[in-house]
N, CA and C atoms as an extended XYZ file, in Angstrom:
516
Properties=species:S:1:pos:R:3:atomname:S:1:resname:S:1:resid:I:1 pbc="F F F"
N       -23.994       -5.323       -1.077 N   MET     1
C       -23.427       -5.236       -2.404 CA  MET     1
C       -24.158       -6.187       -3.349 C   MET     1
N       -24.192       -5.816       -4.580 N   SER     2
C       -24.880       -6.649       -5.571 CA  SER     2
C       -23.994       -7.811       -5.979 C   SER     2
N       -24.623       -8.845       -6.526 N   SER     3
C       -23.845       -9.977       -7.006 CA  SER     3
C       -22.995       -9.574       -8.213 C   SER     3
N       -23.450       -8.564       -8.990 N   ASP     4
C       -22.637       -8.080      -10.111 CA  ASP     4
C       -21.312       -7.537       -9.606 C   ASP     4
N       -21.353       -6.771       -8.505 N   HIS     5
C       -20.126       -6.225       -7.918 CA  HIS     5
C       -19.223       -7.364       -7.462 C   HIS     5
N       -19.809       -8.348       -6.775 N   ASP     6
C       -19.021       -9.463       -6.271 CA  ASP     6
C       -18.378      -10.250       -7.402 C   ASP     6
N       -19.125      -10.535       -8.481 N   SER     7
C       -18.554      -11.307       -9.578 CA  SER     7
C       -17.496      -10.505      -10.328 C   SER     7
N       -17.681       -9.190      -10.456 N   ALA     8
C       -16.676       -8.353      -11.110 CA  ALA     8
C       -15.395       -8.320      -10.287 C   ALA     8
N       -15.553       -8.250       -8.966 N   THR     9
C       -14.391       -8.231       -8.087 CA  THR     9
C       -13.627       -9.550       -8.210 C   THR     9
N       -14.344      -10.668       -8.257 N   ARG    10
C       -13.700      -11.962       -8.293 CA  ARG    10
C       -13.139      -12.301       -9.683 C   ARG    10
N       -13.568      -11.603      -10.715 N   ALA    11
C       -13.081      -11.875      -12.063 CA  ALA    11
C       -11.577      -11.624      -12.165 C   ALA    11
N       -11.053      -10.752      -11.315 N   HIS    12
C        -9.628      -10.434      -11.305 CA  HIS    12
C        -9.053      -10.910       -9.973 C   HIS    12
N        -8.239      -11.946       -9.992 N   SER    13
C        -7.629      -12.461       -8.767 CA  SER    13
C        -6.282      -11.796       -8.543 C   SER    13
N        -6.170      -10.976       -7.507 N   PRO    14
C        -4.874      -10.366       -7.205 CA  PRO    14
C        -3.777      -11.401       -6.947 C   PRO    14
N        -4.120      -12.486       -6.264 N   GLU    15
C        -3.114      -13.515       -5.976 CA  GLU    15
C        -2.622      -14.162       -7.278 C   GLU    15
N        -3.553      -14.454       -8.204 N   ALA    16
C        -3.165      -15.033       -9.492 CA  ALA    16
C        -2.320      -14.045      -10.288 C   ALA    16
N        -2.667      -12.756      -10.228 N   PHE    17
C        -1.884      -11.745      -10.936 CA  PHE    17
C        -0.447      -11.721      -10.421 C   PHE    17
N        -0.276      -11.692       -9.097 N   LEU    18
C         1.077      -11.641       -8.525 CA  LEU    18
C         1.902      -12.832       -8.992 C   LEU    18
N         1.294      -14.014       -8.976 N   THR    19
C         2.002      -15.215       -9.423 CA  THR    19
C         2.379      -15.100      -10.896 C   THR    19
N         1.412      -14.727      -11.736 N   ALA    20
C         1.662      -14.628      -13.178 CA  ALA    20
C         2.710      -13.564      -13.501 C   ALA    20
N         2.714      -12.476      -12.722 N   ALA    21
C         3.661      -11.382      -12.963 CA  ALA    21
C         5.027      -11.651      -12.335 C   ALA    21
N         5.139      -12.744      -11.587 N   GLY    22
C         6.415      -13.063      -10.938 CA  GLY    22
C         6.746      -12.137       -9.787 C   GLY    22
N         5.720      -11.553       -9.175 N   ILE    23
C         5.930      -10.639       -8.051 CA  ILE    23
C         5.791      -11.421       -6.753 C   ILE    23
N         6.850      -11.443       -5.966 N   THR    24
C         6.831      -12.078       -4.659 CA  THR    24
C         6.768      -10.983       -3.604 C   THR    24
N         5.736      -11.023       -2.785 N   LEU    25
C         5.629      -10.022       -1.727 CA  LEU    25
C         6.668      -10.310       -0.659 C   LEU    25
N         7.228       -9.257       -0.074 N   PRO    26
C         8.167       -9.455        1.035 CA  PRO    26
C         7.402       -9.940        2.270 C   PRO    26
N         8.122      -10.354        3.280 N   ALA    27
C         7.495      -10.648        4.571 CA  ALA    27
C         6.915       -9.335        5.093 C   ALA    27
N         5.789       -9.417        5.763 N   ALA    28
C         5.178       -8.210        6.329 CA  ALA    28
C         6.138       -7.596        7.345 C   ALA    28
N         6.509       -6.326        7.143 N   PRO    29
C         7.441       -5.697        8.088 CA  PRO    29
C         6.819       -5.575        9.472 C   PRO    29
N         7.591       -5.839       10.513 N   PRO    30
C         7.069       -5.648       11.865 CA  PRO    30
C         6.959       -4.154       12.180 C   PRO    30
N         6.100       -3.787       13.116 N   PRO    31
C         5.997       -2.362       13.490 CA  PRO    31
C         7.337       -1.838       14.002 C   PRO    31
N         7.610       -0.575       13.699 N   ALA    32
C         8.858        0.059       14.132 CA  ALA    32
C         8.718        0.719       15.500 C   ALA    32
N         7.506        0.737       16.061 N   ALA    33
C         7.261        1.388       17.353 CA  ALA    33
C         6.004        0.758       17.968 C   ALA    33
N         5.324        1.485       18.839 N   ASN    34
C         4.177        0.973       19.571 CA  ASN    34
C         2.881        1.167       18.787 C   ASN    34
N         2.652        0.310       17.800 N   TYR    35
C         1.423        0.317       17.006 CA  TYR    35
C         1.274       -1.048       16.349 C   TYR    35
N         0.119       -1.279       15.744 N   VAL    36
C        -0.102       -2.513       14.990 CA  VAL    36
C        -0.104       -2.158       13.504 C   VAL    36
N         0.287       -3.089       12.638 N   PRO    37
C         0.381       -2.778       11.212 CA  PRO    37
C        -0.963       -2.649       10.503 C   PRO    37
N        -2.021       -3.243       11.069 N   ALA    38
C        -3.336       -3.184       10.436 CA  ALA    38
C        -4.411       -3.253       11.507 C   ALA    38
N        -5.489       -2.504       11.282 N   VAL    39
C        -6.653       -2.554       12.155 CA  VAL    39
C        -7.871       -2.736       11.273 C   VAL    39
N        -8.665       -3.749       11.591 N   ARG    40
C        -9.895       -3.996       10.844 CA  ARG    40
C       -11.082       -3.567       11.684 C   ARG    40
N       -11.987       -2.832       11.051 N   THR    41
C       -13.254       -2.489       11.664 CA  THR    41
C       -14.325       -2.686       10.608 C   THR    41
N       -15.234       -3.617       10.858 N   GLY    42
C       -16.244       -3.942        9.855 CA  GLY    42
C       -15.590       -4.452        8.587 C   GLY    42
N       -15.939       -3.830        7.450 N   ASN    43
C       -15.392       -4.238        6.154 CA  ASN    43
C       -14.213       -3.375        5.720 C   ASN    43
N       -13.652       -2.609        6.638 N   LEU    44
C       -12.505       -1.763        6.305 CA  LEU    44
C       -11.269       -2.208        7.071 C   LEU    44
N       -10.132       -2.172        6.377 N   VAL    45
C        -8.837       -2.399        7.011 CA  VAL    45
C        -8.027       -1.119        6.832 C   VAL    45
N        -7.527       -0.600        7.943 N   TYR    46
C        -6.665        0.581        7.946 CA  TYR    46
C        -5.235        0.088        8.119 C   TYR    46
N        -4.384        0.416        7.160 N   LEU    47
C        -2.988       -0.006        7.222 CA  LEU    47
C        -2.120        1.128        7.748 C   LEU    47
N        -1.233        0.789        8.666 N   ALA    48
C        -0.252        1.751        9.168 CA  ALA    48
C         0.714        2.105        8.044 C   ALA    48
N         1.405        3.205        8.199 N   GLY    49
C         2.349        3.654        7.187 CA  GLY    49
C         3.439        2.634        6.916 C   GLY    49
N         3.760        2.490        5.629 N   GLN    50
C         4.820        1.587        5.186 CA  GLN    50
C         5.794        2.366        4.320 C   GLN    50
N         7.051        1.992        4.433 N   GLY    51
C         8.076        2.642        3.621 CA  GLY    51
C         8.847        1.625        2.812 C   GLY    51
N         9.881        2.081        2.119 N   PRO    52
C        10.737        1.178        1.343 CA  PRO    52
C        11.738        0.485        2.278 C   PRO    52
N        11.216       -0.489        3.016 N   ILE    53
C        11.984       -1.199        4.043 CA  ILE    53
C        12.141       -2.654        3.615 C   ILE    53
N        13.316       -3.218        3.838 N   ALA    54
C        13.552       -4.644        3.629 CA  ALA    54
C        14.448       -5.129        4.762 C   ALA    54
N        14.087       -6.257        5.342 N   ASN    55
C        14.857       -6.825        6.455 CA  ASN    55
C        15.047       -5.823        7.586 C   ASN    55
N        14.013       -5.020        7.832 N   GLY    56
C        14.038       -4.082        8.944 CA  GLY    56
C        14.832       -2.814        8.719 C   GLY    56
N        15.349       -2.620        7.510 N   LYS    57
C        16.172       -1.434        7.232 CA  LYS    57
C        15.699       -0.740        5.960 C   LYS    57
N        15.839        0.592        5.923 N   PRO    58
C        15.478        1.309        4.688 CA  PRO    58
C        16.334        0.845        3.512 C   PRO    58
N        15.680        0.606        2.381 N   VAL    59
C        16.381        0.252        1.144 CA  VAL    59
C        16.963        1.508        0.518 C   VAL    59
N        16.316        2.627        0.790 N   MET    60
C        16.711        3.908        0.214 CA  MET    60
C        16.431        4.987        1.252 C   MET    60
N        17.276        6.002        1.288 N   THR    61
C        17.058        7.143        2.175 CA  THR    61
C        17.297        8.434        1.397 C   THR    61
N        16.807        9.517        1.960 N   GLY    62
C        17.065       10.826        1.388 CA  GLY    62
C        15.816       11.521        0.891 C   GLY    62
N        16.033       12.729        0.416 N   LYS    63
C        14.953       13.585       -0.057 CA  LYS    63
C        14.815       13.499       -1.571 C   LYS    63
N        13.571       13.382       -2.014 N   VAL    64
C        13.310       13.405       -3.444 CA  VAL    64
C        13.542       14.836       -3.925 C   VAL    64
N        14.315       14.973       -4.982 N   GLY    65
C        14.673       16.288       -5.503 CA  GLY    65
C        16.040       16.757       -5.032 C   GLY    65
N        16.683       15.998       -4.138 N   ALA    66
C        18.040       16.303       -3.663 CA  ALA    66
C        18.674       14.996       -3.209 C   ALA    66
N        19.282       14.280       -4.121 N   GLY    67
C        19.912       13.007       -3.786 CA  GLY    67
C        19.078       11.802       -4.187 C   GLY    67
N        17.768       11.951       -4.235 N   VAL    68
C        16.871       10.888       -4.694 CA  VAL    68
C        16.114       11.447       -5.893 C   VAL    68
N        16.217       10.771       -7.030 N   THR    69
C        15.522       11.243       -8.227 CA  THR    69
C        14.029       10.937       -8.135 C   THR    69
N        13.274       11.571       -8.998 N   GLU    70
C        11.841       11.303       -9.069 CA  GLU    70
C        11.581        9.828       -9.382 C   GLU    70
N        12.335        9.249      -10.307 N   GLU    71
C        12.175        7.833      -10.658 CA  GLU    71
C        12.528        6.933       -9.471 C   GLU    71
N        13.592        7.267       -8.750 N   GLU    72
C        13.938        6.488       -7.552 CA  GLU    72
C        12.837        6.609       -6.502 C   GLU    72
N        12.249        7.783       -6.371 N   GLY    73
C        11.123        7.977       -5.457 CA  GLY    73
C         9.937        7.127       -5.866 C   GLY    73
N         9.668        7.068       -7.173 N   TYR    74
C         8.596        6.227       -7.708 CA  TYR    74
C         8.835        4.769       -7.308 C   TYR    74
N        10.065        4.284       -7.473 N   GLN    75
C        10.398        2.898       -7.115 CA  GLN    75
C        10.294        2.682       -5.598 C   GLN    75
N        10.664        3.689       -4.810 N   ALA    76
C        10.524        3.599       -3.348 CA  ALA    76
C         9.043        3.506       -2.969 C   ALA    76
N         8.198        4.269       -3.654 N   ALA    77
C         6.759        4.209       -3.393 CA  ALA    77
C         6.213        2.838       -3.766 C   ALA    77
N         6.686        2.273       -4.847 N   ARG    78
C         6.251        0.934       -5.258 CA  ARG    78
C         6.634       -0.095       -4.194 C   ARG    78
N         7.849       -0.024       -3.689 N   LEU    79
C         8.286       -0.952       -2.639 CA  LEU    79
C         7.454       -0.751       -1.369 C   LEU    79
N         7.155        0.497       -1.018 N   ALA    80
C         6.285        0.751        0.124 CA  ALA    80
C         4.920        0.107       -0.102 C   ALA    80
N         4.429        0.167       -1.337 N   GLY    81
C         3.164       -0.472       -1.684 CA  GLY    81
C         3.231       -1.987       -1.562 C   GLY    81
N         4.341       -2.591       -1.978 N   LEU    82
C         4.513       -4.037       -1.820 CA  LEU    82
C         4.502       -4.418       -0.345 C   LEU    82
N         5.130       -3.600        0.496 N   ASN    83
C         5.105       -3.850        1.938 CA  ASN    83
C         3.686       -3.724        2.487 C   ASN    83
N         2.936       -2.734        1.994 N   ALA    84
C         1.540       -2.580        2.430 CA  ALA    84
C         0.725       -3.809        2.024 C   ALA    84
N         0.945       -4.314        0.811 N   LEU    85
C         0.238       -5.516        0.374 CA  LEU    85
C         0.618       -6.727        1.226 C   LEU    85
N         1.874       -6.805        1.642 N   ALA    86
C         2.311       -7.907        2.509 CA  ALA    86
C         1.583       -7.848        3.852 C   ALA    86
N         1.442       -6.650        4.398 N   VAL    87
C         0.710       -6.487        5.660 CA  VAL    87
C        -0.757       -6.850        5.466 C   VAL    87
N        -1.328       -6.409        4.350 N   LEU    88
C        -2.729       -6.693        4.059 CA  LEU    88
C        -2.958       -8.201        3.908 C   LEU    88
N        -2.069       -8.878        3.200 N   ARG    89
C        -2.188      -10.337        3.049 CA  ARG    89
C        -2.067      -11.021        4.414 C   ARG    89
N        -1.139      -10.558        5.251 N   ALA    90
C        -0.981      -11.144        6.587 CA  ALA    90
C        -2.258      -10.966        7.412 C   ALA    90
N        -2.930       -9.855        7.242 N   GLU    91
C        -4.174       -9.577        7.974 CA  GLU    91
C        -5.329      -10.419        7.444 C   GLU    91
N        -5.431      -10.578        6.132 N   LEU    92
C        -6.592      -11.219        5.510 CA  LEU    92
C        -6.396      -12.686        5.157 C   LEU    92
N        -5.155      -13.105        4.990 N   GLY    93
C        -4.881      -14.458        4.527 CA  GLY    93
C        -4.744      -14.543        3.016 C   GLY    93
N        -5.433      -13.667        2.284 N   SER    94
C        -5.370      -13.647        0.822 CA  SER    94
C        -5.793      -12.274        0.318 C   SER    94
N        -5.081      -11.783       -0.672 N   LEU    95
C        -5.470      -10.506       -1.280 CA  LEU    95
C        -6.737      -10.642       -2.114 C   LEU    95
N        -7.161      -11.856       -2.383 N   ASP    96
C        -8.420      -12.062       -3.107 CA  ASP    96
C        -9.633      -11.645       -2.276 C   ASP    96
N        -9.446      -11.366       -1.004 N   ARG    97
C       -10.540      -10.905       -0.142 CA  ARG    97
C       -10.739       -9.392       -0.222 C   ARG    97
N        -9.867       -8.709       -0.955 N   VAL    98
C        -9.984       -7.253       -1.112 CA  VAL    98
C       -11.086       -6.935       -2.113 C   VAL    98
N       -11.969       -6.022       -1.734 N   ARG    99
C       -12.998       -5.542       -2.661 CA  ARG    99
C       -12.538       -4.285       -3.376 C   ARG    99
N       -11.851       -3.406       -2.654 N   ARG   100
C       -11.451       -2.139       -3.259 CA  ARG   100
C       -10.391       -1.458       -2.394 C   ARG   100
N        -9.434       -0.820       -3.063 N   ILE   101
C        -8.544        0.111       -2.372 CA  ILE   101
C        -9.331        1.416       -2.313 C   ILE   101
N        -9.675        1.856       -1.123 N   VAL   102
C       -10.545        3.020       -0.951 CA  VAL   102
C        -9.745        4.315       -0.977 C   VAL   102
N        -8.700        4.377       -0.166 N   LYS   103
C        -7.945        5.638       -0.007 CA  LYS   103
C        -6.492        5.305        0.203 C   LYS   103
N        -5.640        6.053       -0.452 N   LEU   104
C        -4.209        5.932       -0.292 CA  LEU   104
C        -3.686        7.302        0.137 C   LEU   104
N        -2.892        7.329        1.184 N   MET   105
C        -2.246        8.555        1.628 CA  MET   105
C        -0.734        8.339        1.568 C   MET   105
N        -0.025        9.311        1.026 N   ALA   106
C         1.420        9.166        0.918 CA  ALA   106
C         2.110       10.485        1.215 C   ALA   106
N         3.248       10.372        1.862 N   TRP   107
C         4.099       11.510        2.171 CA  TRP   107
C         5.422       11.296        1.462 C   TRP   107
N         5.889       12.329        0.804 N   VAL   108
C         7.158       12.275        0.088 CA  VAL   108
C         8.142       13.186        0.811 C   VAL   108
N         9.269       12.630        1.224 N   ASN   109
C        10.341       13.374        1.865 CA  ASN   109
C        10.945       14.270        0.782 C   ASN   109
N        10.527       15.524        0.764 N   SER   110
C        10.791       16.411       -0.374 CA  SER   110
C        11.845       17.465       -0.072 C   SER   110
N        12.731       17.645       -1.036 N   ALA   111
C        13.682       18.749       -0.967 CA  ALA   111
C        12.923       20.059       -1.169 C   ALA   111
N        13.442       21.169       -0.634 N   PRO   112
C        12.774       22.459       -0.876 CA  PRO   112
C        12.600       22.691       -2.381 C   PRO   112
N        11.405       23.086       -2.766 N   GLY   113
C        11.105       23.361       -4.160 CA  GLY   113
C        10.623       22.169       -4.957 C   GLY   113
N        10.727       20.942       -4.415 N   PHE   114
C        10.232       19.774       -5.142 CA  PHE   114
C         8.709       19.727       -5.015 C   PHE   114
N         8.009       19.714       -6.150 N   THR   115
C         6.544       19.783       -6.129 CA  THR   115
C         5.886       18.663       -6.929 C   THR   115
N         6.634       17.628       -7.283 N   ARG   116
C         6.070       16.552       -8.112 CA  ARG   116
C         5.735       15.308       -7.285 C   ARG   116
N         5.234       15.532       -6.071 N   GLN   117
C         4.840       14.425       -5.209 CA  GLN   117
C         3.863       13.474       -5.902 C   GLN   117
N         2.860       13.977       -6.658 N   PRO   118
C         1.943       13.042       -7.319 CA  PRO   118
C         2.653       12.056       -8.247 C   PRO   118
N         3.680       12.483       -8.950 N   ALA   119
C         4.411       11.587       -9.859 CA  ALA   119
C         5.143       10.502       -9.069 C   ALA   119
N         5.673       10.841       -7.911 N   VAL   120
C         6.356        9.861       -7.058 CA  VAL   120
C         5.344        8.843       -6.533 C   VAL   120
N         4.216        9.342       -6.039 N   VAL   121
C         3.199        8.476       -5.422 CA  VAL   121
C         2.538        7.569       -6.455 C   VAL   121
N         2.645        7.925       -7.737 N   ASN   122
C         2.142        7.020       -8.772 CA  ASN   122
C         2.808        5.646       -8.679 C   ASN   122
N         3.983        5.562       -8.070 N   GLY   123
C         4.642        4.268       -7.894 CA  GLY   123
C         3.763        3.279       -7.157 C   GLY   123
N         3.072        3.725       -6.131 N   VAL   124
C         2.171        2.834       -5.396 CA  VAL   124
C         0.799        2.790       -6.054 C   VAL   124
N         0.316        3.901       -6.576 N   SER   125
C        -0.995        3.904       -7.237 CA  SER   125
C        -1.000        2.978       -8.444 C   SER   125
N         0.044        3.042       -9.269 N   ASP   126
C         0.135        2.163      -10.437 CA  ASP   126
C         0.147        0.698      -10.008 C   ASP   126
N         0.864        0.393       -8.919 N   LEU   127
C         0.919       -0.973       -8.406 CA  LEU   127
C        -0.473       -1.458       -8.003 C   LEU   127
N        -1.245       -0.632       -7.317 N   MET   128
C        -2.574       -1.051       -6.865 CA  MET   128
C        -3.492       -1.357       -8.052 C   MET   128
N        -3.388       -0.567       -9.121 N   VAL   129
C        -4.211       -0.820      -10.308 CA  VAL   129
C        -3.726       -2.086      -11.018 C   VAL   129
N        -2.416       -2.312      -11.071 N   GLU   130
C        -1.893       -3.553      -11.661 CA  GLU   130
C        -2.437       -4.771      -10.926 C   GLU   130
N        -2.380       -4.734       -9.606 N   VAL   131
C        -2.730       -5.896       -8.793 CA  VAL   131
C        -4.239       -6.113       -8.707 C   VAL   131
N        -5.008       -5.031       -8.552 N   PHE   132
C        -6.440       -5.167       -8.284 CA  PHE   132
C        -7.333       -4.757       -9.447 C   PHE   132
N        -6.756       -4.323      -10.562 N   GLY   133
C        -7.579       -3.871      -11.674 CA  GLY   133
C        -8.372       -2.631      -11.265 C   GLY   133
N        -9.603       -2.526      -11.745 N   GLU   134
C       -10.435       -1.354      -11.435 CA  GLU   134
C       -10.646       -1.180       -9.935 C   GLU   134
N       -10.659       -2.276       -9.187 N   ALA   135
C       -10.827       -2.198       -7.730 CA  ALA   135
C        -9.612       -1.560       -7.057 C   ALA   135
N        -8.519       -1.395       -7.789 N   GLY   136
C        -7.331       -0.752       -7.250 CA  GLY   136
C        -7.331        0.760       -7.406 C   GLY   136
N        -8.283        1.299       -8.187 N   ARG   137
C        -8.376        2.761       -8.337 CA  ARG   137
C        -8.920        3.337       -7.039 C   ARG   137
N        -8.321        4.417       -6.575 N   HIS   138
C        -8.584        4.895       -5.222 CA  HIS   138
C        -8.568        6.413       -5.156 C   HIS   138
N        -9.156        6.926       -4.099 N   ALA   139
C        -8.956        8.330       -3.744 CA  ALA   139
C        -7.544        8.426       -3.165 C   ALA   139
N        -6.929        9.622       -3.245 N   ARG   140
C        -5.526        9.691       -2.859 CA  ARG   140
C        -5.129       11.078       -2.387 C   ARG   140
N        -4.169       11.105       -1.483 N   SER   141
C        -3.473       12.331       -1.108 CA  SER   141
C        -1.987       12.081       -1.280 C   SER   141
N        -1.280       13.022       -1.907 N   ALA   142
C         0.170       12.951       -2.086 CA  ALA   142
C         0.743       14.248       -1.538 C   ALA   142
N         1.438       14.149       -0.407 N   VAL   143
C         1.838       15.334        0.347 CA  VAL   143
C         3.354       15.369        0.500 C   VAL   143
N         3.927       16.559        0.387 N   GLY   144
C         5.347       16.739        0.642 CA  GLY   144
C         5.591       16.878        2.134 C   GLY   144
N         6.676       16.285        2.603 N   ALA   145
C         7.069       16.377        4.008 CA  ALA   145
C         8.524       16.813        4.065 C   ALA   145
N         8.865       17.553        5.116 N   ASN   146
C        10.262       17.979        5.229 CA  ASN   146
C        11.149       16.910        5.857 C   ASN   146
N        10.560       15.917        6.524 N   GLU   147
C        11.299       14.790        7.094 CA  GLU   147
C        10.356       13.606        7.211 C   GLU   147
N        10.892       12.404        7.091 N   LEU   148
C        10.139       11.182        7.348 CA  LEU   148
C        10.979       10.272        8.243 C   LEU   148
N        10.346        9.342        8.968 N   PRO   149
C        11.105        8.455        9.847 CA  PRO   149
C        12.226        7.728        9.100 C   PRO   149
N        13.352        7.604        9.763 N   PHE   150
C        14.518        6.886        9.234 CA  PHE   150
C        15.023        7.479        7.924 C   PHE   150
N        14.615        8.706        7.611 N   ASP   151
C        15.016        9.417        6.396 CA  ASP   151
C        14.558        8.702        5.121 C   ASP   151
N        13.464        7.898        5.217 N   ILE   152
C        12.945        7.236        4.021 CA  ILE   152
C        12.365        8.288        3.075 C   ILE   152
N        12.395        8.028        1.759 N   PRO   153
C        11.906        9.029        0.808 CA  PRO   153
C        10.389        9.074        0.658 C   PRO   153
N         9.684        8.016        1.084 N   VAL   154
C         8.225        7.995        0.928 CA  VAL   154
C         7.622        7.065        1.972 C   VAL   154
N         6.431        7.434        2.446 N   GLU   155
C         5.658        6.587        3.353 CA  GLU   155
C         4.229        6.534        2.835 C   GLU   155
N         3.629        5.345        2.880 N   VAL   156
C         2.314        5.114        2.305 CA  VAL   156
C         1.420        4.435        3.330 C   VAL   156
N         0.162        4.867        3.402 N   GLU   157
C        -0.833        4.126        4.176 CA  GLU   157
C        -2.105        4.028        3.351 C   GLU   157
N        -2.934        3.028        3.688 N   MET   158
C        -4.135        2.789        2.879 CA  MET   158
C        -5.326        2.422        3.763 C   MET   158
N        -6.503        2.676        3.196 N   ILE   159
C        -7.759        2.174        3.726 CA  ILE   159
C        -8.317        1.259        2.645 C   ILE   159
N        -8.688        0.035        3.034 N   VAL   160
C        -9.069       -1.000        2.077 CA  VAL   160
C       -10.413       -1.596        2.478 C   VAL   160
N       -11.333       -1.705        1.502 N   GLU   161
C       -12.593       -2.415        1.731 CA  GLU   161
C       -12.360       -3.892        1.441 C   GLU   161
N       -12.817       -4.745        2.362 N   VAL   162
C       -12.624       -6.183        2.217 CA  VAL   162
C       -13.962       -6.906        2.353 C   VAL   162
N       -13.954       -8.176        1.965 N   GLU   163
C       -15.149       -8.995        2.122 CA  GLU   163
C       -15.512       -9.085        3.604 C   GLU   163
N       -16.796       -9.147        3.900 N   PRO   164
C       -17.180       -9.258        5.312 CA  PRO   164
C       -16.729      -10.586        5.916 C   PRO   164
N       -16.494      -10.567        7.206 N   VAL   165
C       -16.180      -11.787        7.930 CA  VAL   165
C       -17.480      -12.547        8.130 C   VAL   165
N       -17.532      -13.833        7.768 N   PRO   166
C       -18.754      -14.596        8.019 CA  PRO   166
C       -19.125      -14.529        9.504 C   PRO   166
N       -20.416      -14.453        9.799 N   ALA   167
C       -20.892      -14.283       11.174 CA  ALA   167
C       -20.306      -15.332       12.120 C   ALA   167
N       -20.118      -16.561       11.643 N   GLU   168
C       -19.602      -17.610       12.526 CA  GLU   168
C       -18.136      -17.405       12.892 C   GLU   168
N       -17.432      -16.484       12.185 N   HIS   169
C       -16.031      -16.206       12.493 CA  HIS   169
C       -15.808      -14.902       13.235 C   HIS   169
N       -16.865      -14.155       13.477 N   GLU   170
C       -16.714      -12.863       14.176 CA  GLU   170
C       -16.291      -13.114       15.611 C   GLU   170
N       -15.476      -12.204       16.114 N   ARG   171
C       -15.015      -12.295       17.489 CA  ARG   171
C       -16.092      -11.729       18.404 C   ARG   171
N       -16.247      -12.331       19.526 N   GLY   172
C       -17.274      -11.873       20.449 CA  GLY   172
C       -16.744      -11.230       21.660 C   GLY   172
């Protein structure tokens, strides 16, 4: 990467933004089954799916378009995004090590006929742009699902490009 890219990335500190905006990330949710919350390979971190969970329990349940409004779905997606950021911070030590949100995938627990999944998923997409600036703009999939685990209204996962690990810190 060029030094221009590196300096542009560092010009916007996600950690400073969170502090200035008064946003406190939740504790990174523990896995709900037999998986790890994040896997790093090279300069990419793959995050497992996150939902609107707090203290190990869904904050909201139900289908968007039947019992859960589009706006409530948007807020659920935002909370899922905050949980994803908490996992990412736990993996990296600081969100300032993020170079770019590469890909975001989201599933919306949709009532029959509900087709506004992109508007719901904007809850997490908008959050990523707020926190990371231009580096938060990402490729995305927003898909309707007939059921999600624990009846949560939205689940989000991400692929994130991060700064390389210095050679002296690589695991052998």
